[in-house]
N, C-alpha and C positions, 0 to 999 in steps of 0.2 A: 457329423455337423458342429458347430462349432457352440462353446460353452458360452453366452451373453453372459453367464455372473461370473463366470470363472475369469473372462476378457478384460473386465473392466477392472474386475478385482484387481489384474496384475498389473493392467496398465497405471491404474493409480498407485498400487505400492512403487512403482516404476519411477510415477511421478516426484513422489514422495523422496525417493531416493535420488534423484536426479538435483530435487531440489534443495537439498538438506547440505550435499555437495556443493552446488554452485553457489549458494549461501555463503560459505566458508573461503573460496576461491574467488571469488568475484564481488567480496564485498566495498572493495575501496571503485571498480566502476558502479556503483551506485545499484548492485542489484536487485530485481522487484520480485520475480517471479519465470516459473515456467511453465508451458504447455506442450503436451505429448499426443502426437495422432498418429494414428500406422495409417500407410500407404502400401500400395500394391510396390512400390519402387524402395520401400524405407522407412525409417522412424522420422516421422516429420518434427523438431524440434526448436519451439519459437521463444527464445529467450525478451525479456521485458527487464529494459537497465536504462538507469539516470546518462550513463556516459559508455553510447555502442560503441566508440572508436577505440575504447581501453578495451573492450572483451573482444573487438574483431584483432587488434594486432597488429602491428604494422607490414603489410602486405599479405593478409591474411592467414600470418603464422600463430598466431592464437588459438582462430576458428579449428585449421587441424588439428593442432595438438587435443583441440578440447575434443573436436569429434574421434579420435584415436582412445581417448579415456572413454568416453562415453560407451565407444562399441567393445573395448576390451573388461571394463570394470560392470556396466551396467548391461553389457546384455541386451544394445541396440543395436538392429538391425539396419547397417548403412545407412547411419543416422546426416540427414541435413540438417545442418544449423543454419537458422536464422533470428538477425539482430533485429528487437527494435525499440524505440526508444518514447517516451512519454509525451503524451500532450500538457499534462501539469503536473509536472514530476513533485510541485511542492505538496499535493493530494496523496503522496505515498508516503505512508507510517515508515515503511522501509527504507525509503532514501531517503528519507529528514534524518532518520535515526541514524544512518552511516554517515551524514554530513554534520550532524555534532557529535559523532564518535572520532570525523577528523579531524576538525575542527579543537576538540580538546585534545589530539596529538598533536598539533601544532603550537599546542601552550596558552589556546583561547582561555580565559577566565569559564566557569562552567555556567553561570548567569547571564552571561552576555551571550555565549553560545548558545541557552536557552531560549533566550528572549528574541535574539534575531531568526531563529527560527519559528517560535510563536508567530512573530509578525508576518514572517513571509507565507507561512501556513495560511493565515486568516485573512491576508491581502490577496490570494489566491481565491477565496471564494467559500471556504470552509466554511459551517455553520458555528463548528467549535472545536477548538482543541485543548491536550492535554499532556505536559511533558514532567518525566520525572527524572532525576538524575542522582542516582544513590551511591555511596563510597565513601571513602576518605575524603569528605571534601573542604575541611577546614582543619579539621584535628585528626587524632589514632585513632580515634570514637568511632565508628561507621554510622553516616546517617544520610537522608533524604532530602533533596529539594525539587516541588513541585510549580510550575507554574501552566498557570490556566487562564482559558478565554474562552467566551462564545457560551453555548449549549452543548453539553457534554453525557451522552450516554450512555447507562454501562446497563441496563436491564430494558426488556423489553423485544419483540419479534424485528422491530427496527434496527437494530442493531447488529444484525449479519447483513441489512440492506445499507448502511450507511455508517456504519465504524469500521475503519480500519486500524491496526494494532501491529504495534512492530517492538520486539525486545533487541535491541543489540549491546554490546560489552567492548571495553578498550581496556588495555593493558596499560598501565602509567607509573611514575615512580612510586605513589603512593602506596598503589594496590589497583586492584581491576574496579572499574566504575561500570554500573550498570546504566541503560537506558530507555528509557519506555516510553514511545512515543504511540499517542490515540486522534486520531482523526474523525470527527464528522463530516460525512461529506454532505456538499445539499445534497436536498430531498426531502422527500414528507412524512416526519414520521406516523408511524401508528394511531398514537394518541392528539392527532391532527383534527378537529369537528371546522366543518362549515354550515353556515345557515342560507338557505335560500330565502331572498327576501320577494314577499310578495311585491310584484305594481299596483298601486293603489292608481285607477286610470281615471281621471276628474272629466266629465261630462261638461259639455256647455247645455246651457239651457235649453238652445234650438235641439243640440242632440237629444235631450233627454224627452223633448214634447214629443220627437218625432219617432223615440222609444214607443211611448206610453201608447200612440195612436194605433 
């Protein structure tokens, strides 16, 4: 008999290891996350990315190499890889953090990169957003720059449902820049309260007389 606890523990550990590896190797592809499922034919791997074509590679060569690596180093049985895109990539903190890192690599000013990302995130329908870029931004002394818009929740149970947070880094000439993106997705927070209004029914004099009889 299969130990259910042991099975799920092993699958979660494997998913965390694969996620950490893919986050490093597929950072320029806009990697978001991965799901693992065990099937009778082998392990099914679903990769979510902003640019699926870069993950697949020319004629699927990148996918074949990736399947061999997952089988050899992560002990996945006959990995079947599926790459899928995102409906609204601007609401993914991981995607936007990698986009900011890529913009900084191309030479964009850190404030411009942060404000462009902030505008795109809010235009996509986010309730709130906070972007923090830290490092040797203007002088030899490290500091940080923070831009923020809308409502940003950092405590409470609704943070698990509504808040998406990601951290990225990029190596530039002054040193390493850290990028933190926090996106509050559309939804109803736990502290939202609604009141039901009582409908007041107005009766005409004829209806009142009929009711009294």
